[in-house]
N, C-alpha and C positions, 0 to 999 in steps of 0.2 A: 821697680821693685827693690833693687839694690839700694837706691837712695832712701827709700822709706825704711828699710832695715837699718841703715846707718843712723838715720835721724832718731829712730825709736830704740836703737840698740837691740834689735830683734833677731832671733834665730831664723825666722821665716816670715815672709810677707806674701800674700796672695790676693788675687782678684777673682771673685766668682760672679758670673753674670747670670741673670735670671732669664729663662726662656719666656718670651712675652705671652705665649699661649698657655703653658702649663705651670709656670713659676719655678720649675726645676732649676736648681743652681748648677752651673758647670764652671769649674776652675779653669780659667783661660790664661792666667799668668801667675807664675810662682817663682820666688827666689829663696834660697836658703835650704834649711834642713828638709829632707825628703821631697825636694822640688819635683823630681821625676815621678815620684809616686803620687803626688797630689795633682799634677797637671792632668786635666781632662776628667777628674773625678766628678761624678754627678750626685747631687743630693736632692731628695724630694722637697718640694715647696714647703716652707715652714718647719723643716726638720733641723734639729740641732740649734746651737747658739746662733750661728750665722743665719740660718733660715728664719729663726725667730726675729732677729734684728731686721732682716729684709722685710718680713711681713709687717713689722711695727713701724719701720722707718726711723727707729730710735737708735742712736749710737750707744755702744755699751763697753764698759770696762769690766772684765771678768777676772777677778784676782785668783780664783781657783776653778779651773775648768771641770775637774772631776767631781767637785762638790756642787756643781750647777746641775739641777735635774734635767735641763735641756741638752746637756752634753751628749753628742752622738758617739758613744763609746764604740759602737760597732764599726762605724766609718773610720774612726781613729785606729782601731785594731786592724782593719783591712789595709790601711795605709802603712801601719807599723810605726806610728808616732803618737804618743800621748802628750798633747800640749798641757803645760802647767797653768799658763795665764794668757789672756789675749785681749786685744782691742778689736772691736768690730764697728765699722762705719758703713752704714747703708749709702750707696751711691745714687744720688738724685739727678735726674735729667728731665727737664720739662715737667716738673711737678710730680714725677713718678719714680719709684725706686726700681733701678735696673740691675742691682747687684750689690756687692759689698767688698770693701777693702778689709782684709783680715791681717792683723799684726800679732805674731805669736812668739811668746817666750823671750823675756829679757835675757840678754847674754850674761848679765851680772848676777842672775839668779833671783832678782827682785820680782815684784809683781806689778802689773799694770793696775792703775786705779783711776778714779774720776778726775784726778788732776792731770792725767794724760789725755783726756778726751778733747779739750779745746784744740790742741795741736793736731790730734788725729782727725778731727772733723775738718780742719783746714786742709790737711793732706788729702782727705777724701774728696773735698771740693776740687782740688787740683787734679786728682785722678779722674773724676767724672768729666772735667773739662778736656783732659787729654784724650778721653775715649771718643769725643765727638768728632 
């Protein structure tokens, strides 16, 4: 997680894995801002930006989280951290999505955009391989 944060100059990086039966996401690894608060948080299947990316299997660059209608404001409020921007990469194993890599908030105050996705996808592939 710390390496991903350094590569993407992120305030926080996390991995959420999907329950194979329910699709619920559970944050199993976190580094950075509010790491203790995020670890073990559970989010219903398809809920929020990350849940949507896991459901679709499509990586996303979100320049403004609060302006995205999928943003899970309630979950962010419970954690006590409102992310500004994020990259979300669904983690694929054996042809199915098993979770997501979430990269949050550039430390320089900039936003993540589609130009960041190729590197994020490669990092997601590495993350999925490490989970095996």
